[in-house]
Structure formats: structure tokens, C-alpha cells
C-alpha positions in Angstrom: 116.3 87.1 110.5 112.7 88.2 110.6 110.7 87.2 107.6 110.2 90.1 105.3 106.6 91.0 103.9 106.6 93.0 100.7 103.2 94.7 99.7 102.5 95.9 95.9 100.6 99.3 95.8 98.8 99.5 92.3 96.0 100.8 91.3 93.6 97.6 92.5 95.3 97.9 95.9 94.4 101.0 96.8 90.4 101.4 97.4 90.9 97.6 99.9 93.0 100.3 102.4 91.3 104.0 101.7 88.7 106.0 100.0 89.3 106.9 97.2 88.0 110.0 95.6 88.4 108.7 92.1 90.2 105.3 90.1 90.9 103.7 86.7 93.1 102.3 85.3 95.7 105.2 84.9 94.5 107.9 87.8 93.5 107.7 91.8 93.2 110.4 93.6 92.9 110.1 97.9 94.0 112.1 100.7 93.2 109.9 104.0 96.7 107.6 103.9 96.0 106.9 107.4 95.3 103.6 106.2 97.6 102.3 104.0 99.6 99.0 105.9 102.8 101.3 106.9 103.0 98.0 108.9 104.0 95.7 106.8 108.3 96.2 106.1 108.2 97.5 102.7 105.6 98.5 100.3 106.6 98.4 96.5 104.8 101.2 94.6 104.2 100.4 90.9 102.9 104.2 90.2 104.7 107.7 90.0 102.9 109.0 93.5 103.3 112.6 94.0 102.2 114.1 97.8 101.8 117.3 98.3 102.3 117.5 102.2 99.3 119.9 103.9 99.5 119.6 108.2 102.0 117.8 110.1 105.1 115.1 109.6 105.8 111.6 107.9 109.3 109.7 108.5 109.6 106.9 105.4 112.8 105.0 103.8 112.5 105.1 100.1 115.1 102.2 98.5 117.2 102.2 101.9 117.6 106.2 102.0 115.1 108.3 104.6 113.2 111.0 104.4 110.8 113.7 106.0 108.2 114.8 104.7 106.7 117.9 106.1 103.8 121.1 104.5 104.8 122.4 102.0 106.7 119.4 101.1 106.3 117.5 97.3 107.1 114.5 97.4 107.6 112.5 94.3 108.0 108.5 94.4 107.9 106.7 91.0 107.4 102.8 90.0 109.1 100.3 91.8 110.4 101.9 95.2 110.7 100.5 98.3 109.1 102.2 100.7 109.6 100.9 105.0 109.8 102.4 108.1 106.9 104.9 107.5 105.3 107.0 110.2 102.7 109.4 110.0 102.1 112.2 113.0 98.0 112.4 114.0 97.9 115.4 112.6 99.7 114.4 109.0 97.0 115.9 106.0 97.8 115.6 102.6 96.7 114.6 98.9 98.1 111.9 96.8 98.0 111.6 93.0 98.9 107.9 91.6 99.4 107.8 87.5 100.3 105.7 85.2 103.5 106.2 83.7 101.0 105.9 80.4 99.8 108.9 81.4 102.6 110.9 82.4 104.9 110.0 79.5 101.4 110.8 77.0 100.2 114.8 78.9 104.2 116.2 78.9 105.7 116.3 76.1 108.8 114.9 74.9 108.8 113.2 78.5 110.4 115.9 80.1 108.4 114.9 83.3 109.3 111.4 83.5 113.1 112.7 83.2 112.5 114.7 85.9 110.8 112.3 88.4 113.3 109.8 87.0 116.3 112.5 88.1 114.3 113.4 92.0 114.9 109.6 92.3 118.6 110.8 94.7 116.3 113.2 97.0 112.9 112.7 96.0 111.9 115.7 98.3 110.9 119.3 96.2 109.7 122.2 99.2 107.8 124.8 97.6 106.6 128.6 99.2 102.3 129.4 99.6 101.9 130.5 96.7 102.6 127.3 94.8 101.0 125.6 97.4 98.0 126.8 97.1 97.5 126.4 93.2 98.1 122.9 94.0 95.0 123.2 96.5 93.3 124.7 93.7 93.9 122.2 91.1 93.3 119.1 93.8 90.3 120.7 94.9 88.8 121.1 91.6 88.8 117.6 90.9 87.6 116.5 93.8 84.5 119.0 93.1 84.7 117.6 89.3 84.3 114.4 90.6 81.4 115.1 93.1 79.3 116.6 90.1 76.9 114.9 88.2 77.8 112.8 85.0 78.4 115.1 82.4 79.8 114.0 78.3 83.0 114.9 79.1 83.9 114.6 82.4 86.8 112.2 82.3 88.3 114.6 79.2 88.1 118.1 82.3 89.5 116.2 85.0 92.2 114.5 82.7 93.0 117.8 81.7 93.1 119.3 85.3 95.2 116.4 85.8 97.6 117.6 83.3 97.3 121.3 84.6 98.7 120.2 87.6 101.6 118.1 86.2 102.4 121.1 84.4 102.6 123.5 87.9 104.3 120.4 88.8 106.9 120.3 85.8 107.4 124.6 86.3 108.0 123.6 89.8 111.0 121.3 89.7 112.3 123.2 86.9 112.7 126.7 89.0 115.8 125.9 90.1 117.3 126.1 86.7 118.8 129.5 84.8 117.1 128.1 81.7 115.4 125.6 79.2 117.2 124.2 76.8 116.0 122.2 73.5 117.1 118.3 74.4 119.8 117.3 71.7 118.8 113.6 69.8 121.8 112.6 72.1 120.1 113.4 75.6 116.8 111.6 74.3 118.5 109.2 73.9 119.6 108.8 77.7 116.2 110.1 78.8 114.0 106.7 77.3 117.0 104.7 78.4 116.7 105.6 81.7 112.5 105.8 81.6 113.2 101.7 79.5 115.0 100.8 82.9 113.3 101.9 86.0 109.9 100.6 83.6 110.5 97.1 84.3 110.3 95.4 87.5 112.5 92.3 86.4 115.4 94.4 84.4 116.4 92.7 82.3 120.8 92.1 82.1 121.3 92.3 78.6 121.8 95.7 77.1 120.5 94.0 73.7 117.7 93.8 74.6 117.3 97.8 75.8 119.2 99.0 72.2 116.8 96.6 70.5 113.7 98.5 71.7 115.3 102.0 71.3 116.0 100.5 68.0 119.6 101.8 67.7 123.0 99.5 68.3 124.0 98.2 71.6 127.5 100.3 70.8 125.5 103.6 70.2 123.6 103.0 73.0 126.5 102.5 75.3 127.8 105.9 73.8 125.9 108.0 73.7 125.1 106.9 77.4 128.7 107.5 78.3 128.5 110.9 76.5 125.8 112.5 78.3 126.4 111.0 82.0 129.6 109.5 81.8 128.5 106.2 82.3 128.2 103.3 80.2 124.0 102.0 79.1 125.9 98.7 80.5 127.1 99.8 84.1 123.7 101.6 84.7 121.6 98.3 83.9 124.4 97.0 86.1 123.7 99.6 88.8 119.7 98.8 88.7 119.9 95.5 88.6 122.2 95.1 91.9 120.3 97.8 93.6 117.2 95.8 93.5 118.7 92.0 94.2 119.6 94.1 97.8 116.7 94.4 98.3 115.0 91.6 98.5 118.7 89.9 100.1 117.8 92.5 103.3 114.4 92.8 103.3 113.7 88.5 102.7 114.5 85.8 103.7 114.3 83.7 100.3 117.6 81.6 99.4 119.8 82.9 97.1 118.3 80.0 94.9 115.3 81.6 94.9 116.5 85.3 94.1 118.3 83.8 91.8 115.3 82.4 90.0 113.0 85.4 90.7 115.4 87.8 88.8 116.0 85.5 86.0 119.8 83.6 86.0 120.2 80.4 84.3 122.0 79.1 87.8 123.7 80.3 91.3 127.0 79.4 90.1 126.1 82.4 88.0 124.2 84.8 89.3 127.2 83.9 92.6 129.8 85.2 90.0 127.4 88.3 89.1 127.4 89.1 92.8 130.8 89.1 93.2 131.9 90.6 90.7 129.9 94.0 91.3 129.5 93.8 95.0 132.8 92.2 95.3 130.7 89.7 98.1 129.0 86.1 96.8 125.9 86.8 97.5 125.0 85.3 100.8 128.6 87.4 102.5 127.0 90.3 100.8 123.4 89.9 102.5 125.3 89.8 105.9 127.5 93.0 105.6 123.8 94.7 104.0 122.1 93.6 107.7 125.3 94.5 109.3 125.1 97.8 108.4 122.0 98.2 108.4 122.1 97.5 112.4 125.2 99.6 112.9 123.0 102.3 112.2 120.3 101.9 113.7 122.2 101.6 117.5 
């Protein structure tokens, strides 16, 4: 099997590949994506990445699902997403805004945007009309103009105020198809905070107690509320995310079963094998062969 390289894409990496309009510990703005290392087999993001396409086409796989980005599309990619098989048309033009999860949750009350970003993971592309696209263009133009201007006492504060406006516009567009806004119940807020906690972990703990302690509730209460709100218990959600992460290493690398077990902090290979069989019906080796065969069949 071909060795697959994972390239992490974070705040410290992007300036190595492209010219950026602005960068600090929580924010990057840039437009030229053609120099990103798409020739690597897999890119792994560490940020919330929001890209707006103005011209051309882009095709890519996110978490092993294929997508196409076209003019007036907004691509919203959460942290810890895997990107591969990217192709850009020669005339592709876009604006990219990358944010730390902290900024997203701090700027928008009750984590509404963060929740929407997580909910969009099943299909991370939304289409906007020309009027709304123009608003996003204006926000980016204001950002770039302010960043080009000479330093001022409140420059950073102004930049982040424009970013907040941009995020609110994004939230409004995500909500456009919803019949009405509603106040989240305490149960819904707990579930959303639980989902945020899971998706923010690169190596996701498998212990329900770890999450319940972080959220200051009992494991039983957390699992009950998740079941009521989503139809799945907290433990089911945890295992789905853990297995999905393991799947990426099995499918995309030549790492041994032991190396993968060690990376995801399983006590030994036997425990790892039982875990994978319990959740997939296969041993780790069998599951790897199944994933590879399935991928090859889809490429025929």
C-alpha cells in the first residue's frame, strides 16, 4: 500500500506556503490557495476554515467524502478535518478566513456558530445569492483595507469587529432556511457543548467520565440528555468519532496496527483489536482491507 503523508495545516504553517494578508494566534486571512500543499495525500486542519468561492471550481474530499465548490459557495471546514484529492481550476478565486475555535465561541453568544459549524459537517458547503455574496465581499474588502492601513491604536480591535460582523452574516445565512429562531434549552446547550468538546480533541478520550467531568455533570445525566436531544447516547457519539479517526489512519497510512493503537492511547493491541471488532465487526487488519477495497472500487 502506498505510504500516505499527513500534513498539518495550522496557523504556524500557512505562511510557509502562501502570502497572508494578516496573521496572529487566532486569525489568518489570505486568498491564494494554489500554493497550499495539495499534492500531499492528506491535509489535516487545526482551525475553523471558511472559504468563499468567487470564480472557478474546486473539488476535494473532506473526511473521505467528495465535494465540489463553485461560485457563490461557502465552504466551512471544522478543526481536525482531513482533506485530500484537492483539484482547483486555473481560474479559481476565493477568500479564506481561518479562525481558532476560541474566537468562534467567544464572538458568537451561546456558541451558536460553533454548533452550526459542527452540524454542517455532514455537508460543509452552503450556497448564497449574489446579494449575500456581495456582503461577504465587502467584509473582506474592509478587512484588507484596514490591514493595509498604517498602524493605529485600535487597529486590531477594528479588524476583529469586522470579523465578528462577517461571522454574524455567516450565521444569518446558515439560519436562512430555518422557520424561526428559538432559545436553546439547557439540555440542548449541554449536548452542543458536549459535541464541541469531542470535536476539539485531536485524540479523543474514550471515557464518558472524562467528558462529564469537563461539563460538570454526571456520566449518566450526560448520556441521558444526549439520547433525548440527538437519539444517541454520549457513549455512542464518542465511539463514532473515535472510530472515524482510527479509520483515517488505517485507510491513509502504512502505520502498523500497534503504532495506531499506541497513537490513540489503547493499552495494548489486544484491547485495540477488541474495540475495533466491537464497533465495526472486523479486526483492525480486516477493517483496513475492507476500507482499501471499498476505496478502490469507488475509483473504478
